[in-house]
C-alpha positions in Angstrom: 13.5 -2.4 -26.9 16.0 -2.9 -24.3 16.1 -4.1 -20.7 19.2 -1.4 -20.1 17.1 1.5 -21.2 16.8 3.7 -18.1 17.1 0.4 -16.2 18.3 2.1 -12.9 15.9 5.0 -12.3 13.1 2.4 -13.4 14.3 0.0 -10.6 14.9 2.7 -8.1 10.9 4.3 -8.9 9.6 0.9 -8.7 11.4 -0.3 -5.6 10.7 3.1 -3.4 9.7 3.0 -0.3 7.1 6.0 -0.6 6.3 4.4 -4.6 2.5 3.6 -5.4 4.0 0.7 -6.9 2.8 -3.1 -6.1 6.9 -3.9 -4.7 6.2 -2.6 -1.1 3.4 -5.1 -1.2 3.4 -7.8 -3.6 7.1 -8.7 -2.6 6.5 -9.6 0.8 6.8 -13.4 0.2 5.4 -15.0 3.0 6.3 -18.4 4.4 7.8 -20.2 1.1 7.1 -23.6 2.8 3.3 -23.4 3.3 0.9 -24.4 0.9 -1.0 -21.2 -1.3 -3.6 -19.3 1.0 -6.6 -17.4 -0.6 -4.1 -14.2 0.4 -1.6 -15.3 -1.5 -3.9 -15.6 -4.5 -5.4 -12.5 -4.0 -2.3 -10.8 -3.7 -2.1 -11.5 -7.3 -4.2 -8.9 -8.0 -1.6 -6.1 -6.9 -0.1 -6.9 -10.3 -3.4 -6.2 -12.4 -5.2 -9.3 -12.2 -9.0 -9.3 -10.8 -9.3 -12.2 -9.1 -12.5 -11.9 -6.9 -13.9 -14.4 -4.4 -15.8 -16.3 -7.3 -12.6 -17.1 -8.6 -10.7 -18.1 -5.2 -13.1 -19.4 -3.1 -13.8 -22.5 -5.1 -9.8 -23.5 -5.1 -10.2 -23.8 -1.1 -13.4 -25.5 -0.9 -13.9 -29.3 -0.4 -14.0 -31.4 -3.4 -12.1 -32.9 -6.0 -13.2 -30.4 -9.3 -11.5 -28.4 -11.9 -10.6 -25.8 -8.8 -9.5 -28.0 -6.2 -7.4 -29.9 -8.9 -6.3 -26.5 -9.9 -5.2 -25.5 -6.5 -3.1 -28.6 -6.4 -1.0 -28.0 -9.2 -0.1 -24.8 -7.8 0.7 -26.4 -4.8 3.0 -29.1 -6.4 4.5 -26.4 -8.5 5.2 -24.6 -5.2 6.9 -27.5 -4.1 8.6 -28.7 -7.3 10.2 -25.0 -7.9 11.2 -24.4 -4.0 15.0 -25.2 -4.7 15.3 -25.3 -8.1 18.1 -23.2 -9.9 17.7 -19.7 -10.8 16.2 -19.2 -14.4 19.0 -17.4 -16.0 21.3 -20.3 -14.2 19.8 -22.9 -16.6 22.8 -23.8 -19.3 20.0 -24.6 -22.0 16.2 -23.8 -22.5 15.3 -27.9 -22.5 16.9 -28.1 -19.2 14.9 -25.2 -18.0 11.7 -26.0 -19.2 12.3 -29.6 -17.8 12.6 -28.0 -14.2 9.4 -25.7 -14.6 7.5 -29.0 -15.6 5.1 -28.6 -12.5 4.8 -24.8 -13.8 3.6 -26.2 -17.1 1.0 -28.8 -15.4 -0.4 -25.8 -13.3 -0.6 -23.8 -16.4 -2.6 -26.8 -17.9 -4.9 -26.9 -15.0 -6.3 -23.5 -15.7 -8.0 -25.1 -19.0 -11.2 -25.8 -16.7 -11.6 -22.6 -14.6 -12.8 -19.7 -15.4 -11.0 -16.8 -15.0 -7.8 -18.5 -14.5 -5.0 -18.5 -17.1 -1.2 -18.7 -17.7 -1.4 -15.3 -16.8 -3.0 -16.1 -13.3 -0.7 -18.3 -12.7 2.4 -16.6 -13.2 1.3 -13.7 -11.1 0.2 -16.3 -8.0 3.1 -18.4 -8.4 5.8 -15.5 -9.0 5.4 -13.9 -5.6 6.5 -17.3 -3.9 8.9 -18.3 -6.4 10.7 -15.2 -8.2 13.5 -16.8 -8.6 12.2 -19.3 -11.5 8.7 -18.3 -12.4 8.4 -15.5 -14.6 5.5 -12.9 -15.0 4.0 -13.8 -18.4 1.0 -11.3 -19.0 0.4 -8.7 -22.3 3.3 -6.3 -21.2 5.9 -8.9 -21.3 4.3 -10.5 -24.5 4.4 -7.2 -25.9 8.0 -6.7 -25.1 9.1 -9.5 -26.8 6.8 -9.2 -30.0 3.4 -10.1 -31.0 3.8 -13.5 -32.2 4.7 -15.0 -28.5 2.1 -16.5 -27.7 2.9 -19.8 -25.3 4.3 -19.3 -21.9 7.4 -21.5 -23.4 7.8 -18.8 -26.3 8.1 -15.9 -23.4 10.3 -18.1 -21.1 12.5 -18.5 -24.2 12.5 -15.1 -25.0 13.5 -14.1 -21.2 16.0 -16.7 -20.8 18.1 -16.0 -24.3 17.8 -11.9 -22.9 18.8 -12.6 -19.7 21.8 -14.5 -21.1 22.8 -11.6 -22.8 22.6 -9.0 -20.0 23.0 -11.3 -17.1 26.5 -9.1 -15.6 24.7 -6.1 -15.2 21.4 -6.8 -14.4 22.8 -8.9 -11.7 25.0 -5.7 -10.4 22.0 -3.7 -10.5 19.8 -6.1 -8.9 22.2 -6.5 -6.1 21.2 -3.1 -5.0 18.0 -3.7 -3.6 16.7 -5.8 -1.6 12.8 -7.0 -1.1 10.5 -5.3 1.8 10.9 -8.2 3.3 14.9 -8.5 3.5 15.5 -10.9 0.7 18.2 -10.3 -2.2 16.2 -9.3 -5.2 15.6 -11.8 -7.6 17.6 -11.3 -11.3 14.0 -12.6 -12.8 11.8 -10.2 -10.5 14.4 -7.3 -11.8 13.8 -8.0 -15.3 10.1 -8.3 -14.7 10.4 -4.5 -13.3 12.2 -3.3 -16.1 10.0 -4.8 -18.7 6.6 -3.5 -16.8 8.1 -0.1 -16.8 9.0 0.3 -20.3 
């Protein structure tokens, strides 16, 4: 499957101000410099997650348990990824992987927290860092093939795809802005095209 198949129509439908897609809500980024709030975490439910209060409240409780350590890892990733170059601009996969080291650490912190996985982390952090954190879920895995399981493998497939298709995706993404007036990142545009496939 190709990202280019019906790309303009897919992006137009998803980003329409009258559509029922998550774009008009999820893509309000909020203050990029603030730590995560419970509302930030719950916004990820707009991308087909099912986080409940019992999955979110422990992250923001006092203490030093697995949930609180996950929240710290998520905030560390936000800080570290704030000014990282866009996903597609890294000249080599090894450089990309080095730049997302804190994202990988947040993924690892989910191992001891029920209901949290790399998928959850990607959907929570993508909203605040749409230029560098890809959404990694079953749709993306299916798009790139059954055998791709680890986040690094998905990032590699997506990075290679964006490398091959950057020109036309950049032109297409430039025709849209987010509901809060930001340019649409190539990574977010690619995620929308994959999701709409």
